[in-house]
LUMGULO-309177 format. One line per field, with one value per residue: x, y, z of N, C-alpha, C, O, CB in turn. Coordinates in nm, 3 decimals, always signed. Glycine has a CB too. Example, Ala and Ser with C-alpha at 12.3 -4.5 7.8 and 13.67 -1.06 7.14 Angstrom:
% LUMGULO-309177
n.x = [+1.319  +1.285]
n.y = [-0.569  -0.225]
n.z = [+0.780  +0.708]
ca.x = [+1.230  +1.367]
ca.y = [-0.450  -0.106]
ca.z = [+0.780  +0.714]
c.x = [+1.320  +1.290]
c.y = [-0.330  +0.003]
c.z = [+0.780  +0.787]
o.x = [+1.424  +1.341]
o.y = [-0.332  +0.114]
o.z = [+0.846  +0.804]
cb.x = [+1.131  +1.408]
cb.y = [-0.447  -0.060]
cb.z = [+0.905  +0.572]
//
This chain:
% LUMGULO-309177
n.x = [+0.095  +0.045  +0.155  -0.061  -0.214  +0.008  +0.237  +0.581  +0.705  +1.004  +1.186  +1.328  +1.564  +1.683  +1.958  +2.103  +2.285  +2.404  +2.640  +2.617  +2.617  +2.654  +2.528  +2.685  +2.928  +2.980  +3.013  +3.241  +3.433  +3.420  +3.485  +3.740  +3.882  +3.913  +4.135  +4.475  +4.729  +4.619  +4.575  +4.461  +4.260  +4.040  +3.820  +3.655  +3.399  +3.299  +3.190  +3.364  +3.211  +2.939  +2.604  +2.353  +2.023  +1.846  +1.952  +1.889  +1.617  +1.528  +1.615  +1.449  +1.205  +1.258  +1.286  +1.056  +0.892  +0.688  +0.508  +0.599  +0.581  +0.827  +0.848  +0.998  +1.016  +1.050  +0.996  +1.036  +1.292  +1.632  +1.884  +2.209  +2.438  +2.572  +2.761  +3.048  +3.246  +3.583  +3.843  +4.123  +4.292  +4.217  +4.262  +4.562  +4.628  +4.453  +4.351  +4.103  +3.801  +3.872  +3.818]
n.y = [-0.122  +0.223  +0.555  +0.821  +1.053  +1.304  +1.265  +1.199  +0.933  +0.731  +0.473  +0.209  +0.235  +0.492  +0.499  +0.445  +0.582  +0.785  +0.917  +1.227  +1.427  +1.742  +1.841  +2.044  +1.997  +1.744  +1.793  +1.976  +1.778  +1.602  +1.755  +1.822  +1.567  +1.513  +1.646  +1.666  +1.415  +1.258  +1.014  +0.685  +0.594  +0.450  +0.633  +0.738  +0.948  +1.158  +1.289  +1.243  +1.214  +1.078  +1.131  +1.091  +0.926  +1.025  +1.278  +1.396  +1.361  +1.530  +1.777  +1.824  +1.839  +2.079  +2.257  +2.256  +2.387  +2.320  +2.162  +1.863  +1.510  +1.282  +0.958  +0.649  +0.390  +0.064  -0.177  -0.209  -0.248  -0.188  -0.160  -0.103  +0.040  +0.267  +0.439  +0.548  +0.729  +0.665  +0.890  +0.905  +0.926  +1.144  +1.349  +1.425  +1.447  +1.641  +1.804  +1.794  +1.717  +1.789  +1.776]
n.z = [-0.008  -0.074  +0.042  +0.123  -0.115  -0.220  -0.090  -0.120  -0.289  -0.241  -0.383  -0.196  +0.077  +0.135  +0.141  -0.082  -0.371  -0.629  -0.870  -0.990  -1.283  -1.421  -1.758  -1.880  -1.757  -1.858  -2.125  -2.139  -2.052  -2.241  -2.468  -2.386  -2.397  -2.652  -2.720  -2.841  -2.705  -2.520  -2.608  -2.716  -2.505  -2.264  -2.071  -1.759  -1.713  -1.465  -1.146  -0.838  -0.608  -0.439  -0.436  -0.218  -0.253  -0.070  -0.021  -0.261  -0.284  -0.083  -0.181  -0.397  -0.260  -0.114  -0.343  -0.447  -0.269  -0.118  +0.145  +0.158  +0.234  +0.256  +0.167  +0.234  +0.052  +0.152  +0.064  -0.182  -0.455  -0.374  -0.501  -0.615  -0.367  -0.420  -0.690  -0.826  -1.072  -1.171  -1.250  -1.313  -1.544  -1.660  -1.512  -1.479  -1.756  -1.880  -1.673  -1.593  -1.375  -1.132  -0.784]
ca.x = [-0.002  +0.123  +0.096  -0.166  -0.179  +0.084  +0.355  +0.697  +0.763  +1.123  +1.200  +1.456  +1.592  +1.742  +2.115  +2.158  +2.294  +2.467  +2.729  +2.543  +2.699  +2.591  +2.558  +2.790  +3.055  +2.994  +3.053  +3.368  +3.511  +3.420  +3.579  +3.898  +3.918  +3.933  +4.266  +4.595  +4.804  +4.546  +4.591  +4.339  +4.242  +3.911  +3.818  +3.525  +3.370  +3.202  +3.242  +3.409  +3.123  +2.816  +2.494  +2.235  +1.885  +1.790  +1.977  +1.807  +1.472  +1.499  +1.641  +1.326  +1.089  +1.282  +1.289  +0.901  +0.841  +0.565  +0.527  +0.567  +0.647  +0.912  +0.819  +1.094  +0.928  +1.178  +0.945  +1.078  +1.426  +1.716  +1.979  +2.338  +2.424  +2.635  +2.878  +3.118  +3.355  +3.720  +3.894  +4.275  +4.351  +4.176  +4.321  +4.684  +4.638  +4.356  +4.324  +3.953  +3.762  +3.934  +3.703]
ca.y = [-0.006  +0.328  +0.665  +0.925  +1.161  +1.435  +1.234  +1.175  +0.808  +0.709  +0.337  +0.166  +0.291  +0.628  +0.481  +0.421  +0.708  +0.800  +1.036  +1.308  +1.511  +1.835  +1.828  +2.124  +1.933  +1.637  +1.841  +2.017  +1.672  +1.525  +1.837  +1.803  +1.433  +1.521  +1.711  +1.570  +1.400  +1.165  +0.883  +0.600  +0.514  +0.463  +0.711  +0.742  +1.114  +1.206  +1.351  +1.144  +1.222  +0.996  +1.201  +1.004  +0.954  +1.107  +1.425  +1.441  +1.384  +1.652  +1.897  +1.831  +1.895  +2.205  +2.326  +2.260  +2.494  +2.260  +2.078  +1.731  +1.416  +1.192  +0.825  +0.559  +0.240  -0.022  -0.306  -0.192  -0.270  -0.071  -0.162  -0.069  +0.158  +0.395  +0.426  +0.685  +0.704  +0.720  +0.936  +0.937  +0.948  +1.271  +1.459  +1.468  +1.488  +1.739  +1.907  +1.794  +1.630  +1.827  +1.811]
ca.z = [+0.007  -0.095  +0.120  +0.076  -0.202  -0.162  -0.032  -0.212  -0.250  -0.304  -0.371  -0.110  +0.218  +0.106  +0.151  -0.222  -0.418  -0.762  -0.901  -1.082  -1.359  -1.523  -1.879  -1.915  -1.726  -1.945  -2.253  -2.114  -2.037  -2.391  -2.554  -2.339  -2.424  -2.807  -2.733  -2.869  -2.580  -2.430  -2.671  -2.731  -2.382  -2.209  -1.938  -1.715  -1.690  -1.367  -1.025  -0.743  -0.509  -0.459  -0.371  -0.168  -0.296  +0.046  -0.048  -0.387  -0.260  +0.013  -0.260  -0.474  -0.172  -0.090  -0.453  -0.464  -0.180  -0.071  +0.266  +0.112  +0.314  +0.184  +0.222  +0.181  +0.041  +0.170  +0.009  -0.327  -0.449  -0.329  -0.607  -0.555  -0.248  -0.473  -0.773  -0.865  -1.178  -1.132  -1.382  -1.297  -1.642  -1.707  -1.413  -1.516  -1.884  -1.900  -1.572  -1.565  -1.279  -0.986  -0.692]
c.x = [+0.090  +0.076  +0.002  -0.127  -0.098  +0.206  +0.451  +0.737  +0.892  +1.147  +1.329  +1.466  +1.663  +1.903  +2.179  +2.184  +2.372  +2.565  +2.662  +2.639  +2.620  +2.628  +2.679  +2.927  +3.079  +3.058  +3.193  +3.463  +3.530  +3.507  +3.728  +3.953  +3.962  +4.090  +4.384  +4.654  +4.741  +4.567  +4.469  +4.338  +4.104  +3.905  +3.669  +3.519  +3.275  +3.268  +3.274  +3.324  +2.983  +2.717  +2.382  +2.119  +1.808  +1.818  +1.897  +1.667  +1.429  +1.512  +1.500  +1.230  +1.128  +1.250  +1.122  +0.836  +0.711  +0.597  +0.489  +0.649  +0.727  +0.884  +0.913  +1.024  +1.057  +1.107  +0.985  +1.242  +1.513  +1.844  +2.118  +2.345  +2.487  +2.751  +2.913  +3.209  +3.484  +3.785  +4.054  +4.336  +4.330  +4.246  +4.460  +4.691  +4.551  +4.328  +4.176  +3.913  +3.827  +3.819  +3.741]
c.y = [+0.122  +0.448  +0.747  +1.001  +1.276  +1.396  +1.173  +1.021  +0.770  +0.543  +0.311  +0.247  +0.420  +0.602  +0.489  +0.583  +0.703  +0.932  +1.110  +1.396  +1.606  +1.824  +1.922  +2.067  +1.818  +1.698  +1.881  +1.904  +1.592  +1.603  +1.814  +1.675  +1.416  +1.580  +1.623  +1.531  +1.297  +1.011  +0.828  +0.517  +0.542  +0.544  +0.712  +0.895  +1.113  +1.249  +1.213  +1.146  +1.155  +1.093  +1.084  +1.018  +1.044  +1.247  +1.474  +1.453  +1.522  +1.774  +1.913  +1.892  +2.035  +2.315  +2.363  +2.366  +2.449  +2.181  +1.930  +1.641  +1.314  +1.029  +0.748  +0.412  +0.130  -0.159  -0.323  -0.202  -0.162  -0.052  -0.133  +0.057  +0.284  +0.364  +0.553  +0.650  +0.728  +0.772  +0.985  +0.973  +1.096  +1.383  +1.500  +1.525  +1.620  +1.852  +1.895  +1.679  +1.664  +1.863  +1.922]
c.z = [-0.006  -0.001  +0.053  -0.030  -0.149  -0.104  -0.154  -0.186  -0.316  -0.264  -0.286  +0.015  +0.239  +0.133  +0.011  -0.280  -0.568  -0.767  -1.014  -1.166  -1.431  -1.656  -1.940  -1.876  -1.814  -2.080  -2.262  -2.112  -2.165  -2.485  -2.520  -2.383  -2.571  -2.817  -2.759  -2.715  -2.515  -2.483  -2.684  -2.592  -2.341  -2.089  -1.895  -1.659  -1.578  -1.245  -0.930  -0.605  -0.527  -0.370  -0.344  -0.236  -0.196  +0.019  -0.173  -0.365  -0.177  -0.076  -0.337  -0.391  -0.155  -0.206  -0.492  -0.386  -0.120  +0.064  +0.211  +0.208  +0.244  +0.244  +0.137  +0.161  +0.049  +0.133  -0.124  -0.316  -0.433  -0.437  -0.534  -0.466  -0.315  -0.583  -0.793  -0.973  -1.120  -1.250  -1.353  -1.428  -1.710  -1.622  -1.459  -1.655  -1.922  -1.790  -1.533  -1.452  -1.145  -0.899  -0.598]
o.x = [+0.201  -0.041  -0.011  -0.007  -0.130  +0.285  +0.411  +0.791  +0.897  +1.133  +1.428  +1.374  +1.700  +1.970  +2.292  +2.119  +2.395  +2.565  +2.653  +2.742  +2.526  +2.745  +2.754  +3.026  +3.195  +3.155  +3.266  +3.573  +3.632  +3.585  +3.817  +4.074  +4.033  +4.157  +4.392  +4.631  +4.815  +4.574  +4.369  +4.394  +4.050  +3.989  +3.577  +3.602  +3.164  +3.391  +3.222  +3.364  +2.917  +2.745  +2.336  +2.102  +1.721  +1.730  +1.847  +1.600  +1.333  +1.436  +1.444  +1.170  +1.041  +1.204  +1.079  +0.738  +0.632  +0.712  +0.375  +0.757  +0.663  +0.903  +0.924  +0.987  +1.144  +1.165  +0.975  +1.309  +1.481  +1.896  +2.132  +2.276  +2.459  +2.827  +2.840  +3.254  +3.497  +3.783  +4.090  +4.433  +4.405  +4.280  +4.473  +4.749  +4.601  +4.290  +4.127  +3.975  +3.835  +3.738  +3.660]
o.y = [+0.123  +0.443  +0.741  +1.020  +1.337  +1.484  +1.116  +0.986  +0.775  +0.495  +0.383  +0.321  +0.454  +0.704  +0.535  +0.681  +0.589  +1.025  +1.057  +1.435  +1.568  +1.799  +1.883  +2.083  +1.792  +1.641  +1.845  +1.922  +1.530  +1.551  +1.793  +1.672  +1.324  +1.558  +1.513  +1.604  +1.233  +0.912  +0.899  +0.410  +0.647  +0.522  +0.692  +0.950  +1.064  +1.248  +1.103  +1.087  +1.180  +1.127  +1.006  +1.129  +1.124  +1.332  +1.587  +1.542  +1.597  +1.869  +2.023  +1.990  +2.119  +2.427  +2.464  +2.428  +2.532  +2.140  +1.884  +1.675  +1.257  +0.999  +0.760  +0.340  +0.120  -0.260  -0.432  -0.178  -0.050  +0.058  -0.140  +0.157  +0.396  +0.269  +0.652  +0.536  +0.806  +0.703  +1.100  +1.049  +1.150  +1.492  +1.621  +1.631  +1.698  +1.966  +1.974  +1.574  +1.580  +1.952  +1.963]
o.z = [+0.047  +0.035  -0.069  -0.045  -0.047  -0.068  -0.255  -0.082  -0.439  -0.152  -0.301  +0.049  +0.352  +0.145  -0.006  -0.243  -0.609  -0.686  -1.125  -1.110  -1.499  -1.684  -2.030  -1.947  -1.846  -2.132  -2.355  -2.165  -2.193  -2.565  -2.602  -2.407  -2.609  -2.918  -2.704  -2.618  -2.440  -2.410  -2.670  -2.571  -2.377  -2.001  -1.974  -1.587  -1.601  -1.237  -0.947  -0.505  -0.628  -0.255  -0.428  -0.287  -0.232  +0.029  -0.177  -0.418  -0.197  -0.059  -0.330  -0.433  -0.177  -0.184  -0.548  -0.428  -0.076  +0.083  +0.217  +0.255  +0.156  +0.362  +0.015  +0.253  -0.037  +0.175  -0.182  -0.216  -0.471  -0.453  -0.412  -0.484  -0.272  -0.564  -0.784  -0.969  -1.026  -1.352  -1.375  -1.425  -1.792  -1.668  -1.479  -1.677  -2.003  -1.816  -1.452  -1.439  -1.056  -0.923  -0.516]
cb.x = [-0.086  +0.121  +0.195  -0.203  -0.295  +0.003  +0.327  +0.828  +0.670  +1.245  +1.204  +1.595  +1.667  +1.672  +2.155  +2.037  +2.368  +2.349  +2.879  +2.441  +2.781  +2.614  +2.439  +2.770  +3.060  +2.853  +2.974  +3.371  +3.458  +3.262  +3.547  +3.917  +3.803  +3.806  +4.293  +4.724  +4.812  +4.384  +4.677  +4.346  +4.345  +3.858  +3.878  +3.493  +3.296  +3.102  +3.121  +3.562  +3.112  +2.830  +2.436  +2.199  +1.810  +1.851  +2.134  +1.821  +1.420  +1.608  +1.778  +1.276  +1.068  +1.413  +1.373  +0.836  +0.822  +0.503  +0.428  +0.601  +0.555  +1.076  +0.661  +1.221  +0.823  +1.257  +0.800  +1.022  +1.461  +1.773  +1.941  +2.434  +2.516  +2.699  +2.862  +3.203  +3.340  +3.814  +3.791  +4.357  +4.318  +4.020  +4.333  +4.771  +4.602  +4.240  +4.359  +3.871  +3.793  +4.043  +3.658]
cb.y = [-0.009  +0.360  +0.749  +1.019  +1.212  +1.513  +1.133  +1.284  +0.705  +0.822  +0.272  +0.185  +0.199  +0.755  +0.335  +0.322  +0.797  +0.812  +0.994  +1.395  +1.438  +1.966  +1.845  +2.252  +1.889  +1.565  +1.949  +2.089  +1.596  +1.515  +1.989  +1.806  +1.341  +1.634  +1.786  +1.653  +1.522  +1.207  +0.791  +0.498  +0.547  +0.337  +0.869  +0.621  +1.203  +1.104  +1.465  +1.170  +1.351  +0.822  +1.329  +1.028  +0.821  +1.068  +1.451  +1.347  +1.258  +1.662  +1.880  +1.700  +1.819  +2.206  +2.237  +2.127  +2.627  +2.164  +2.130  +1.708  +1.353  +1.248  +0.776  +0.555  +0.219  -0.018  -0.317  -0.037  -0.330  -0.102  -0.054  -0.053  +0.118  +0.480  +0.353  +0.758  +0.793  +0.612  +1.066  +0.815  +0.845  +1.282  +1.404  +1.364  +1.373  +1.668  +2.052  +1.765  +1.495  +1.960  +1.689]
cb.z = [+0.156  -0.241  +0.169  +0.175  -0.251  -0.049  +0.091  -0.178  -0.272  -0.249  -0.512  -0.192  +0.289  +0.212  +0.216  -0.325  -0.306  -0.874  -0.942  -1.004  -1.447  -1.494  -1.939  -1.857  -1.584  -1.966  -2.291  -1.994  -1.935  -2.465  -2.537  -2.178  -2.390  -2.889  -2.615  -2.974  -2.494  -2.427  -2.602  -2.872  -2.267  -2.181  -1.952  -1.605  -1.829  -1.334  -0.954  -0.715  -0.484  -0.401  -0.469  -0.035  -0.315  +0.186  -0.071  -0.501  -0.179  +0.145  -0.365  -0.522  -0.024  -0.053  -0.563  -0.422  -0.257  -0.186  +0.399  -0.044  +0.393  +0.207  +0.213  +0.281  -0.138  +0.339  +0.015  -0.398  -0.550  -0.166  -0.724  -0.662  -0.091  -0.346  -0.898  -0.741  -1.304  -1.067  -1.443  -1.237  -1.714  -1.701  -1.257  -1.500  -1.965  -1.922  -1.627  -1.711  -1.323  -0.988  -0.609]
//
């Protein structure tokens, strides 16, 4: 059973998270990766910080300006707790990804 209308339902127990990347940062990294000197290597683009789903849900509620209760539905799948890319090849070669 789901909570009453007006609640924000988030699947899992709020501990899971992801590394979010703004599209402008993705474009900057891709353009930087086309510069000479990096060679033909695979790189991962993204921040080294994992943002929890709890933080995302709280930000959405704050931005909405409404008094919305967040309900974490632990009966639903939680998935991975968190993933962040590593980009050690981008840092020295391009100076990108500095946190």
